[in-house]
C-alpha positions in Angstrom: -26.6 32.0 6.6 -25.8 30.8 3.1 -26.2 27.2 4.1 -29.5 27.8 5.7 -30.7 29.6 2.5 -29.5 26.7 0.4 -31.2 24.1 2.6 -34.4 26.1 2.5 -34.2 26.2 -1.3 -33.7 22.4 -1.5 -30.0 22.1 -2.0 -28.5 18.9 -0.4 -25.0 17.7 0.4 -24.9 16.2 -3.1 -24.7 19.7 -4.5 -22.4 21.0 -1.7 -19.1 19.9 -3.2 -15.7 21.6 -3.6 -13.9 21.8 -6.9 -11.4 19.0 -7.7 -8.5 21.5 -7.4 -8.9 21.5 -3.6 -7.9 17.8 -3.4 -4.8 18.1 -5.6 -1.5 18.7 -3.7 -0.2 22.2 -4.2 3.1 22.7 -6.1 5.9 25.0 -5.2 8.3 25.5 -2.4 6.4 27.4 0.1 4.9 26.2 3.4 1.8 24.9 1.7 3.7 22.9 -1.0 2.2 19.4 -1.2 -0.8 20.3 0.9 -4.2 19.0 -0.2 -7.6 18.5 1.5 -8.5 15.0 2.5 -11.9 14.0 1.2 -12.8 11.8 4.1 -11.8 14.4 6.7 -13.9 17.1 4.9 -16.9 14.7 4.6 -16.7 13.9 8.3 -16.5 17.6 9.2 -19.4 18.5 7.0 -21.5 15.7 8.5 -20.9 17.1 12.0 -21.6 20.7 10.9 -24.8 19.8 9.1 -26.0 17.7 12.0 -25.5 20.7 14.4 -27.0 23.1 11.8 -30.2 21.2 11.1 -30.6 20.3 14.8 -30.8 24.0 15.6 -33.2 24.7 12.8 -35.8 22.1 13.9 
């Protein structure tokens, strides 16, 4: 719902970005130590999502 609102208000993928901290590997010793998001993988997933979202709105 939030993405539909943002699209209606003129927001584009250029404004739909995560903070840099999501792409920096986590420190520590737990199960997520060293884990970070991959920019290309996220970009590909968002492109698929947005294609499906906007196809259903049209």
